[in-house]
N, C-alpha and C positions, 0 to 999 in steps of 0.2 A: 827603527831599532828599539827594542823593548829594554827597559831599565829594570835590573834585578838587584834587590837588596839581599845580601848574604849575612845572616846573623848566626855566628858559631864561635865558640870560645877556643876552638882548636885551629891554630894558624895554618897547619898543614892541610886540613880539610878546606879552609877558605881558599888556599892557594890552588888546590885541585879544582874546586868549583870555579874560581876566577878564570883559570886557563881554559877549562872546558867550555864555559859559557862565552868567553870572548872569541874562541875559535868558532863557535856557532853563530857569532854575529850579535851577541847581546852586550850591552853596557852593564857594568857591575859597580857596586860600592859595598862596603863591608862594615860590620860592627862585631866587636869581640865579646860583648856581654849583653844581657837582656835589657838593662836600663838604657845603654847606648843605642841598641837596636830599636827599642820602642820609640825613643826620641827621634831617631832618623826616619822611622816609618811614619810617624805622625806628622813630621814636618816636610817630608819629601813627596814626590809624585811617582812612586815606583809602580811598575806594571805587575810585579810579582815579588813575593818575599820567600826566600828559602830560610826556614827557621828551625834551629836545633832545639829539641825538647829539653835535653839535659844541660841547660845553662846554669851557672852558679847564681845564687841569690834570687834573681827574677828569672824563672824558668820559661821555656817556650810556651807552655800552656797559659801562664800569666800574661805573657806578652801578647798572645793572640786574643785573650779575653779582654784586655784593656784596649787593644787596637780596634776590636769590633764595636766598641762604644762609639767610635768616630769614623772608622773607615771600613770599606769592604774589599781592600786589596787582596787578591788571591794569595793563599799561603800554601807552600809545600813544606810539610814537616819532615825533619830528619831525626832519627833516634838510634841510639846504640842498642836498644832493646826491641826485638821483634815480638812485641806483646800486643795482642788484639785489644786489650783494655786501653792501652795508649792510643791505638788507632781509632777506636770508637770515640774516646774522649776528644781527641784532636779534631775529628770530623764534626762532632757535636758542637764544639766551640767555634766552628766556622772555617776549619781547614779544608783545603780543596784536594789534597792528596797527601801521601805518606810513604816514605822510603826508609828502610832500615839500613844502618851502616854494618859492614862495608857495602858500598853501592857501586854500580857500574856508571861511570861518567856519561857513557853513551845513552844509557837508559834514563838517567836523570835529565839530560837535555831533551830527550824525546817527551818525557812527562811535562817538562816546563813548556814545551811547544804545545802540547795537548791542552794544558790548563789555559794558556794564553788564547788559543784558538777557541776554546769553549767560552771563555770570558768575553771575547770579542763577538762571538756568535750570539750570545745572550743580548749584548748591547745592540747589535744590528737588528735582532728580532724585535727588540723593544722600540725601535725607531718608528714602527708603524703607528704609534700613538697610544692613547689610553684605552683601557678596557672597562666595561661596565656591566654589572649584574645586579639588578634591583637597585638598592641604595648604596651598593659597594662599587667604588671606582678606584682603579690603579693606573698609574703612569710609570711603567718600568724604566723608561729612559731617564726620568727625573727622580726615580726611586720615591714615588709618592703613593700613599694609600689613604683613602678617605671612606668613611661610612657615615652616611647622612650628614655630610659636611664636616665631620670630625676627623682630624688626622689620626692615623694609626701608624706607629713606628714599627717597622719590620726590618729584620736582617736580610742580607742578600739571599740566603737560602729560602727564607719564608716568602720573600717576594717572588722568587723563581717558582716555587711550588704554586703559589696563588696565580701567577701568570699562566702557567700550564693549564690549570683547572679552568680559569676564566676564558682562555682562548677557545676551549671546546667544552662549554658548560654542560652539554648534553651527554658527554662521554663519562664512563666510569673507568678510572685508572687504578690498576693494581699497584702494589708497592714496588715490584720490580720495574714496572713501566715508568713510574715516577722517578725512581733511582736512576734509570738509564738516561732520562731526559735531563735531570738536574745535575748529576755527577758525571755522566758519560758511561757507555757500556763497558769500558775497560776497567772501571774502578768498582771494587766490591764495597758495598755499603750495607751494614746490617739493618734488620728491621728496627732494632732498638734506636739506631741513629735517626732513621726517618720518622719513627714514632715520636721522638723527642721534638723534632722540628714541627711536626703536625700538632702535637700537644700545645706547644708554645704559640703557634699560629692561631689555633682555635681559641686559646685563652685571651689573646690580644683582641681578636675580633669580637669575642663575647663581651669583653670589658667595654668595647665601643658600642655594644648593643646588637651586634650581628650574631645572635644565637644560632641561626640556621644557615650560616655561611657555607659550611662544609658538611655534606651528608655522607654517612657510612652506608654502603650497600653490603650487608653482611655476607661474607664468603666470597666477595668479588673485589671490592676496593672502595674508593671514594670519588665523589663528584661535587660540583658546586650546588649549593642550595639556592632558594629564591632570594635570599638576602633582603627581606622586606621588613623584618621586625626591628624595632628601635624605640 
């Protein structure tokens, strides 16, 4: 049974979510504001967090931003505004999906299951062990990345992108292909969001000395580089 943390300041929304999720076989706990929700998220062992963006004081974006410093718990954002800017920002901050209010409880449960399945699938795929390319090595199961013996701190998205590239270093991946692997084919992710993850990943690897870790094949996509400079 998966544990779901609901963070929303509307008690009626929390009740709808609690009933729908419990009927679907999930255990739930709740928080009525961002500060309480962040504290519970950091101190708990939740499998997924349903997070309202429009929280008073500490909003959902701030909660997710602070959460990602310490944890990679999957996040499903809720918002009263069906705004693409909110969606892009939420995904860039490390959210896994996004739903606008009012929402279908049945669809929300389906999305929760999809996120959990994808998250578990990434963990199972990582169980095969570490991957190495030149002086770059990652161990997705332990969320570790090193270049020439130096630790590189990555987010869950950055690790997932690097894992896909290193698993097939000879392949060139287009942005749509990467998005489908990382987020799933049912979720729309803009080029801007993926570019943001790639830019941050490249910057972190470059800072560690891996200037050639990710190569751009113009007009086609990206692939792993030799990862030999340092």
